[in-house]
BATOR-812208 format. One record per residue (C-alpha): x, y, z; residue in one letter; residue number from 1. Coordinates in steps of 0.2 Angstrom, whole numbers. Layout:
+-------+-------+-------+---+-----+
!    c1 !    c2 !    c3 ! r !   k !
+-------+-------+-------+---+-----+
!     X !     Y !     Z ! A ! NUM !
...
+-------+-------+-------+---+-----+
***
This chain:
+-------+-------+-------+---+-----+
!    c1 !    c2 !    c3 ! r !   k !
+-------+-------+-------+---+-----+
!   603 !  -138 !   705 ! M !   1 !
!   614 !  -148 !   692 ! E !   2 !
!   625 !  -132 !   691 ! G !   3 !
!   627 !  -133 !   710 ! S !   4 !
!   631 !  -150 !   710 ! V !   5 !
!   645 !  -148 !   697 ! G !   6 !
!   652 !  -133 !   706 ! V !   7 !
!   654 !  -143 !   721 ! V !   8 !
!   662 !  -158 !   713 ! A !   9 !
!   674 !  -147 !   704 ! Q !  10 !
!   679 !  -139 !   720 ! F !  11 !
!   681 !  -156 !   729 ! L !  12 !
!   692 !  -163 !   714 ! E !  13 !
!   702 !  -148 !   714 ! S !  14 !
!   704 !  -148 !   733 ! N !  15 !
!   706 !  -167 !   736 ! I !  16 !
!   722 !  -166 !   746 ! G !  17 !
!   712 !  -154 !   759 ! V !  18 !
!   696 !  -164 !   759 ! V !  19 !
!   705 !  -180 !   762 ! A !  20 !
!   715 !  -172 !   775 ! A !  21 !
!   700 !  -167 !   785 ! I !  22 !
!   690 !  -182 !   782 ! G !  23 !
!   704 !  -193 !   788 ! K !  24 !
!   705 !  -181 !   805 ! I !  25 !
!   685 !  -183 !   806 ! A !  26 !
!   686 !  -202 !   805 ! L !  27 !
!   700 !  -203 !   818 ! A !  28 !
!   691 !  -191 !   830 ! L !  29 !
!   674 !  -200 !   827 ! A !  30 !
!   682 !  -217 !   831 ! I !  31 !
!   691 !  -209 !   847 ! A !  32 !
!   675 !  -201 !   854 ! L !  33 !
!   666 !  -217 !   853 ! Q !  34 !
!   679 !  -227 !   864 ! V !  35 !
!   675 !  -218 !   880 ! A !  36 !
!   656 !  -222 !   881 ! P !  37 !
!   659 !  -240 !   873 ! I !  38 !
!   673 !  -244 !   886 ! M !  39 !
!   663 !  -238 !   901 ! V !  40 !
!   649 !  -249 !   896 ! W !  41 !
!   662 !  -264 !   893 ! V !  42 !
!   670 !  -261 !   910 ! E !  43 !
!   655 !  -260 !   920 ! R !  44 !
!   649 !  -277 !   911 ! R !  45 !
!   664 !  -286 !   913 ! Q !  46 !
!   667 !  -280 !   932 ! A !  47 !
!   649 !  -288 !   934 ! A !  48 !
!   654 !  -303 !   925 ! F !  49 !
!   670 !  -306 !   936 ! I !  50 !
!   660 !  -302 !   952 ! Q !  51 !
!   646 !  -313 !   948 ! R !  52 !
!   632 !  -300 !   946 ! R !  53 !
!   621 !  -293 !   934 ! I !  54 !
!   628 !  -275 !   930 ! G !  55 !
!   620 !  -261 !   919 ! P !  56 !
!   606 !  -270 !   908 ! N !  57 !
!   591 !  -260 !   910 ! R !  58 !
!   593 !  -244 !   900 ! V !  59 !
!   589 !  -247 !   882 ! G !  60 !
!   586 !  -237 !   867 ! I !  61 !
!   568 !  -235 !   860 ! F !  62 !
!   562 !  -248 !   872 ! G !  63 !
!   574 !  -262 !   867 ! F !  64 !
!   586 !  -264 !   882 ! R !  65 !
!   599 !  -273 !   870 ! V !  66 !
!   611 !  -278 !   885 ! F !  67 !
!   609 !  -260 !   892 ! G !  68 !
!   619 !  -252 !   877 ! L !  69 !
!   608 !  -236 !   881 ! G !  70 !
!   618 !  -234 !   898 ! Q !  71 !
!   632 !  -223 !   890 ! P !  72 !
!   619 !  -212 !   883 ! L !  73 !
!   610 !  -210 !   900 ! A !  74 !
!   627 !  -207 !   908 ! D !  75 !
!   632 !  -193 !   896 ! T !  76 !
!   615 !  -185 !   898 ! I !  77 !
!   617 !  -186 !   918 ! K !  78 !
!   635 !  -179 !   917 ! L !  79 !
!   630 !  -164 !   906 ! L !  80 !
!   616 !  -158 !   917 ! F !  81 !
!   625 !  -162 !   933 ! K !  82 !
!   629 !  -147 !   944 ! E !  83 !
!   647 !  -140 !   941 ! D !  84 !
!   656 !  -129 !   952 ! F !  85 !
!   674 !  -123 !   955 ! V !  86 !
!   681 !  -125 !   972 ! P !  87 !
!   683 !  -109 !   980 ! K !  88 !
!   701 !  -111 !   984 ! Q !  89 !
!   707 !  -118 !   967 ! A !  90 !
!   715 !  -108 !   953 ! N !  91 !
!   700 !  -107 !   942 ! K !  92 !
!   709 !  -103 !   926 ! F !  93 !
!   721 !  -119 !   926 ! F !  94 !
!   707 !  -129 !   935 ! Y !  95 !
!   697 !  -128 !   920 ! I !  96 !
!   711 !  -129 !   908 ! L !  97 !
!   718 !  -146 !   916 ! A !  98 !
!   705 !  -157 !   909 ! P !  99 !
!   705 !  -149 !   893 ! I ! 100 !
!   723 !  -152 !   891 ! I ! 101 !
!   721 !  -171 !   894 ! T ! 102 !
!   706 !  -173 !   882 ! A ! 103 !
!   714 !  -163 !   868 ! V ! 104 !
!   731 !  -173 !   869 ! M ! 105 !
!   721 !  -190 !   869 ! G ! 106 !
!   711 !  -184 !   854 ! L ! 107 !
!   726 !  -177 !   845 ! L ! 108 !
!   738 !  -193 !   849 ! A ! 109 !
!   725 !  -204 !   839 ! I ! 110 !
!   729 !  -194 !   823 ! Q ! 111 !
!   746 !  -202 !   821 ! G ! 112 !
!   740 !  -220 !   820 ! I ! 113 !
!   738 !  -227 !   802 ! P ! 114 !
!   719 !  -233 !   800 ! L ! 115 !
!   723 !  -241 !   783 ! G ! 116 !
!   736 !  -243 !   768 ! K ! 117 !
!   729 !  -230 !   755 ! E ! 118 !
!   714 !  -227 !   744 ! I ! 119 !
!   712 !  -221 !   728 ! I ! 120 !
!   699 !  -206 !   724 ! V ! 121 !
!   697 !  -199 !   707 ! A ! 122 !
!   715 !  -206 !   701 ! G ! 123 !
!   722 !  -197 !   719 ! H ! 124 !
!   731 !  -210 !   731 ! T ! 125 !
!   727 !  -205 !   747 ! I ! 126 !
!   737 !  -212 !   763 ! N ! 127 !
!   725 !  -217 !   777 ! M ! 128 !
!   736 !  -211 !   791 ! Q ! 129 !
!   727 !  -195 !   796 ! P ! 130 !
!   745 !  -186 !   801 ! V ! 131 !
!   759 !  -194 !   790 ! S ! 132 !
!   774 !  -191 !   800 ! L ! 133 !
!   792 !  -198 !   797 ! N ! 134 !
!   794 !  -197 !   816 ! A ! 135 !
!   780 !  -211 !   818 ! G ! 136 !
!   778 !  -216 !   836 ! F ! 137 !
!   788 !  -200 !   842 ! L ! 138 !
!   773 !  -189 !   839 ! Y ! 139 !
!   763 !  -201 !   850 ! L ! 140 !
!   775 !  -201 !   864 ! F ! 141 !
!   775 !  -182 !   863 ! A ! 142 !
!   755 !  -181 !   864 ! M ! 143 !
!   756 !  -195 !   879 ! S ! 144 !
!   768 !  -184 !   889 ! A ! 145 !
!   759 !  -168 !   886 ! L ! 146 !
!   743 !  -177 !   892 ! G ! 147 !
!   752 !  -179 !   910 ! V ! 148 !
!   753 !  -161 !   910 ! Y ! 149 !
!   733 !  -160 !   913 ! G ! 150 !
!   734 !  -173 !   926 ! V ! 151 !
!   748 !  -163 !   936 ! A ! 152 !
!   740 !  -146 !   932 ! L ! 153 !
!   725 !  -154 !   939 ! A ! 154 !
!   732 !  -159 !   956 ! G ! 155 !
!   741 !  -142 !   958 ! W ! 156 !
!   726 !  -130 !   953 ! A ! 157 !
!   713 !  -140 !   964 ! S ! 158 !
!   723 !  -133 !   980 ! N ! 159 !
!   721 !  -149 !   988 ! N ! 160 !
!   734 !  -160 !   997 ! K ! 161 !
!   727 !  -176 !   990 ! Y ! 162 !
!   725 !  -170 !   972 ! A ! 163 !
!   743 !  -163 !   973 ! L ! 164 !
!   750 !  -180 !   978 ! L ! 165 !
!   741 !  -188 !   964 ! G ! 166 !
!   747 !  -175 !   951 ! G ! 167 !
!   766 !  -178 !   958 ! L ! 168 !
!   763 !  -197 !   956 ! R ! 169 !
!   757 !  -196 !   938 ! A ! 170 !
!   772 !  -185 !   934 ! S ! 171 !
!   785 !  -196 !   942 ! A ! 172 !
!   776 !  -212 !   935 ! Q ! 173 !
!   777 !  -205 !   917 ! M ! 174 !
!   795 !  -202 !   919 ! I ! 175 !
!   799 !  -218 !   925 ! S ! 176 !
!   791 !  -229 !   913 ! Y ! 177 !
!   791 !  -218 !   897 ! E ! 178 !
!   809 !  -221 !   897 ! I ! 179 !
!   807 !  -240 !   897 ! A ! 180 !
!   794 !  -238 !   884 ! M ! 181 !
!   805 !  -229 !   872 ! G ! 182 !
!   819 !  -241 !   874 ! L ! 183 !
!   805 !  -255 !   870 ! A ! 184 !
!   803 !  -247 !   854 ! L ! 185 !
!   820 !  -244 !   848 ! L ! 186 !
!   825 !  -262 !   843 ! P ! 187 !
!   810 !  -261 !   832 ! M ! 188 !
!   817 !  -246 !   824 ! V ! 189 !
!   833 !  -256 !   821 ! F ! 190 !
!   823 !  -271 !   814 ! I ! 191 !
!   813 !  -261 !   802 ! Y ! 192 !
!   825 !  -247 !   799 ! G ! 193 !
!   811 !  -234 !   800 ! S ! 194 !
!   802 !  -223 !   813 ! L ! 195 !
!   787 !  -223 !   800 ! D ! 196 !
!   772 !  -233 !   806 ! L ! 197 !
!   766 !  -237 !   789 ! Q ! 198 !
!   784 !  -243 !   785 ! A ! 199 !
!   784 !  -253 !   799 ! M ! 200 !
!   767 !  -262 !   796 ! I ! 201 !
!   773 !  -264 !   777 ! A ! 202 !
!   788 !  -274 !   783 ! A ! 203 !
!   778 !  -285 !   793 ! Q ! 204 !
!   768 !  -291 !   778 ! S ! 205 !
!   782 !  -295 !   766 ! D ! 206 !
!   789 !  -312 !   773 ! T ! 207 !
!   784 !  -326 !   784 ! L ! 208 !
!   794 !  -332 !   798 ! L ! 209 !
!   799 !  -350 !   798 ! F ! 210 !
!   788 !  -353 !   784 ! G ! 211 !
!   772 !  -351 !   793 ! F ! 212 !
!   772 !  -337 !   806 ! L ! 213 !
!   767 !  -318 !   800 ! P ! 214 !
!   783 !  -307 !   801 ! N ! 215 !
!   776 !  -298 !   816 ! W ! 216 !
!   785 !  -289 !   829 ! G ! 217 !
!   780 !  -299 !   842 ! I ! 218 !
!   790 !  -313 !   836 ! F ! 219 !
!   805 !  -302 !   830 ! L ! 220 !
!   807 !  -295 !   847 ! S ! 221 !
!   795 !  -304 !   862 ! P ! 222 !
!   804 !  -294 !   876 ! V ! 223 !
!   801 !  -278 !   868 ! S ! 224 !
!   782 !  -282 !   868 ! F ! 225 !
!   781 !  -287 !   885 ! V ! 226 !
!   790 !  -272 !   891 ! I ! 227 !
!   780 !  -260 !   880 ! F ! 228 !
!   762 !  -268 !   887 ! V ! 229 !
!   768 !  -267 !   904 ! I ! 230 !
!   774 !  -249 !   902 ! T ! 231 !
!   758 !  -245 !   892 ! M ! 232 !
!   747 !  -249 !   908 ! F ! 233 !
!   758 !  -237 !   918 ! A ! 234 !
!   757 !  -223 !   904 ! E ! 235 !
!   738 !  -223 !   905 ! T ! 236 !
!   737 !  -224 !   924 ! N ! 237 !
!   727 !  -240 !   923 ! R ! 238 !
!   726 !  -252 !   937 ! L ! 239 !
!   738 !  -260 !   944 ! P ! 240 !
!   748 !  -242 !   940 ! F ! 241 !
!   734 !  -230 !   945 ! D ! 242 !
!   743 !  -222 !   959 ! L ! 243 !
!   738 !  -205 !   954 ! A ! 244 !
!   721 !  -209 !   959 ! E ! 245 !
!   723 !  -222 !   972 ! G ! 246 !
!   707 !  -222 !   981 ! E ! 247 !
!   713 !  -230 !   997 ! A ! 248 !
!   726 !  -218 !  1001 ! E ! 249 !
!   721 !  -201 !   989 ! L ! 250 !
!   703 !  -201 !   990 ! V ! 251 !
!   704 !  -202 !   970 ! A ! 252 !
!   719 !  -191 !   969 ! G ! 253 !
!   721 !  -178 !   956 ! F ! 254 !
!   701 !  -180 !   952 ! L ! 255 !
!   695 !  -177 !   969 ! V ! 256 !
!   689 !  -160 !   967 ! E ! 257 !
!   681 !  -163 !   949 ! Y ! 258 !
!   664 !  -168 !   944 ! G ! 259 !
!   651 !  -167 !   931 ! S ! 260 !
!   658 !  -165 !   912 ! M ! 261 !
!   675 !  -159 !   918 ! R ! 262 !
!   678 !  -176 !   927 ! W ! 263 !
!   673 !  -185 !   911 ! S ! 264 !
!   685 !  -177 !   900 ! L ! 265 !
!   699 !  -185 !   910 ! F ! 266 !
!   691 !  -201 !   905 ! F ! 267 !
!   689 !  -196 !   889 ! L ! 268 !
!   707 !  -193 !   887 ! G ! 269 !
!   712 !  -208 !   897 ! E ! 270 !
!   702 !  -219 !   886 ! Y ! 271 !
!   707 !  -211 !   870 ! A ! 272 !
!   725 !  -213 !   875 ! M ! 273 !
!   721 !  -231 !   880 ! M ! 274 !
!   715 !  -233 !   862 ! F ! 275 !
!   730 !  -224 !   854 ! T ! 276 !
!   743 !  -234 !   863 ! L ! 277 !
!   734 !  -251 !   860 ! S ! 278 !
!   734 !  -246 !   841 ! A ! 279 !
!   752 !  -243 !   842 ! L ! 280 !
!   756 !  -260 !   850 ! T ! 281 !
!   744 !  -267 !   836 ! A ! 282 !
!   755 !  -258 !   821 ! C ! 283 !
!   772 !  -261 !   828 ! V ! 284 !
!   770 !  -278 !   835 ! F ! 285 !
!   755 !  -287 !   827 ! L ! 286 !
!   755 !  -280 !   809 ! G ! 287 !
!   743 !  -266 !   811 ! G ! 288 !
!   728 !  -266 !   798 ! Y ! 289 !
!   737 !  -281 !   788 ! E ! 290 !
!   727 !  -298 !   788 ! I ! 291 !
!   739 !  -312 !   793 ! P ! 292 !
!   746 !  -322 !   778 ! W ! 293 !
!   738 !  -310 !   766 ! L ! 294 !
!   747 !  -294 !   762 ! P ! 295 !
!   737 !  -279 !   759 ! H ! 296 !
!   743 !  -278 !   739 ! A ! 297 !
!   736 !  -296 !   738 ! E ! 298 !
!   719 !  -293 !   747 ! L ! 299 !
!   717 !  -277 !   734 ! V ! 300 !
!   721 !  -289 !   719 ! S ! 301 !
!   708 !  -302 !   725 ! L ! 302 !
!   695 !  -288 !   727 ! L ! 303 !
!   698 !  -279 !   710 ! V ! 304 !
!   687 !  -293 !   698 ! P ! 305 !
!   673 !  -290 !   710 ! T ! 306 !
!   672 !  -271 !   714 ! F ! 307 !
!   684 !  -263 !   701 ! G ! 308 !
!   700 !  -255 !   703 ! A ! 309 !
!   697 !  -239 !   714 ! E ! 310 !
!   681 !  -246 !   725 ! P ! 311 !
!   693 !  -262 !   728 ! A ! 312 !
!   704 !  -250 !   738 ! T ! 313 !
!   691 !  -243 !   748 ! W ! 314 !
!   683 !  -261 !   752 ! V ! 315 !
!   701 !  -265 !   757 ! A ! 316 !
!   703 !  -251 !   768 ! A ! 317 !
!   687 !  -255 !   777 ! L ! 318 !
!   693 !  -273 !   780 ! I ! 319 !
!   709 !  -267 !   786 ! G ! 320 !
!   701 !  -254 !   799 ! L ! 321 !
!   690 !  -268 !   804 ! G ! 322 !
!   707 !  -280 !   807 ! V ! 323 !
!   715 !  -264 !   816 ! L ! 324 !
!   700 !  -261 !   827 ! I ! 325 !
!   699 !  -280 !   832 ! T ! 326 !
!   717 !  -280 !   836 ! K ! 327 !
!   715 !  -265 !   847 ! V ! 328 !
!   700 !  -272 !   856 ! A ! 329 !
!   710 !  -286 !   862 ! I ! 330 !
!   721 !  -275 !   871 ! F ! 331 !
!   707 !  -265 !   878 ! M ! 332 !
!   699 !  -279 !   884 ! F ! 333 !
!   716 !  -283 !   893 ! L ! 334 !
!   715 !  -267 !   901 ! F ! 335 !
!   699 !  -271 !   909 ! V ! 336 !
!   703 !  -288 !   913 ! Q ! 337 !
!   718 !  -282 !   923 ! A ! 338 !
!   708 !  -269 !   932 ! R ! 339 !
!   697 !  -281 !   940 ! F ! 340 !
!   710 !  -294 !   943 ! T ! 341 !
!   727 !  -287 !   949 ! L ! 342 !
!   729 !  -277 !   965 ! P ! 343 !
!   736 !  -260 !   965 ! R ! 344 !
!   754 !  -258 !   968 ! F ! 345 !
!   761 !  -248 !   981 ! R ! 346 !
!   770 !  -231 !   976 ! Y ! 347 !
!   788 !  -238 !   981 ! D ! 348 !
!   784 !  -255 !   972 ! Q ! 349 !
!   778 !  -245 !   957 ! L ! 350 !
!   794 !  -235 !   956 ! M ! 351 !
!   806 !  -251 !   959 ! R ! 352 !
!   797 !  -260 !   945 ! V ! 353 !
!   801 !  -246 !   933 ! G ! 354 !
!   819 !  -242 !   938 ! W ! 355 !
!   826 !  -257 !   945 ! V ! 356 !
!   819 !  -270 !   933 ! Y ! 357 !
!   810 !  -263 !   917 ! M ! 358 !
!   824 !  -250 !   914 ! L ! 359 !
!   839 !  -262 !   915 ! P ! 360 !
!   828 !  -277 !   905 ! V ! 361 !
!   825 !  -264 !   891 ! A ! 362 !
!   842 !  -258 !   890 ! L ! 363 !
!   850 !  -275 !   888 ! V ! 364 !
!   836 !  -280 !   876 ! N ! 365 !
!   841 !  -265 !   866 ! L ! 366 !
!   859 !  -269 !   865 ! V ! 367 !
!   856 !  -287 !   861 ! I ! 368 !
!   845 !  -284 !   847 ! L ! 369 !
!   857 !  -270 !   841 ! A ! 370 !
!   871 !  -282 !   840 ! L ! 371 !
!   861 !  -295 !   831 ! I ! 372 !
!   853 !  -283 !   818 ! V ! 373 !
!   871 !  -276 !   815 ! G ! 374 !
!   879 !  -293 !   813 ! I ! 375 !
!   865 !  -300 !   800 ! L ! 376 !
!   866 !  -285 !   791 ! R ! 377 !
!   885 !  -286 !   789 ! L ! 378 !
!   883 !  -305 !   785 ! A ! 379 !
+-------+-------+-------+---+-----+
***
């Protein structure tokens, strides 16, 4: 028995990089897979609160109702055993493939989010970003754009005119708002001098603005923050930008022919992308996993006397992950609040906002900040 344990320990130590990579990917996937059931419960409870009713509060766990937290589990079991079918007129292969694309892209996108600074394991320093890329948020944009292929494919493969219109709307919406979204983040690249999200987060913890404000992107470029948050709603097809579904005129749009687990895969991808873009917003504009006024290095140094050198990095990483999730939760709640507060735009209004207002404002903001950054660096 002791020999087996020693062999396992030797294998883990010699392959620490591979084991760490698998562990980080598994952690990110575990977080992403919990988002959908939790957010479904939050949305239903918040909708009930806004509409002055009770909402789901009966289903519990082992006889304890606990605010109806067992409801997501009951919904999952129902969807698993619900009758599933493929419409006779649909293209079966692409009809089945469409929700898989959306869900997979949503789960892949979260792999580019830094979940923490770094931890030390057996003398090895491990970066807590599952997929470390110098391209930074460009990877997230790529996954987000590819996710729309699933929606467009679902609309076409269903061979239903309402579904096709919903898929076309989603494609046009993504093109319209992803341009403004990218232009909103370019000024941050000028300010931080890097595309790497870890470098951006580190830059926000270095100094204080005016002696008391954290050096966050929201203070350095508030216009970029506002544009990005608005485009984030459009990118995830959330109200008031859910024209791809538009129940009033498209009877659920691209989803009209879907049910059971294939229907839920679309929402898994949507909620995963909501989490990813919220985390991206937190990383670029709110310091990510960094605690305001307490840089990560100082936090580790405070924890070392209590936990020791290596364990202190683990504790700091856990605290940082909690800080990041708290910031993400603020934006996730904003998604929910907007859904039950704002009316849906008409499609022509959606296009007008994207091309006539968002794009010019983003361009002007980019030019002004580029000039300011250039002048400051020359001074």
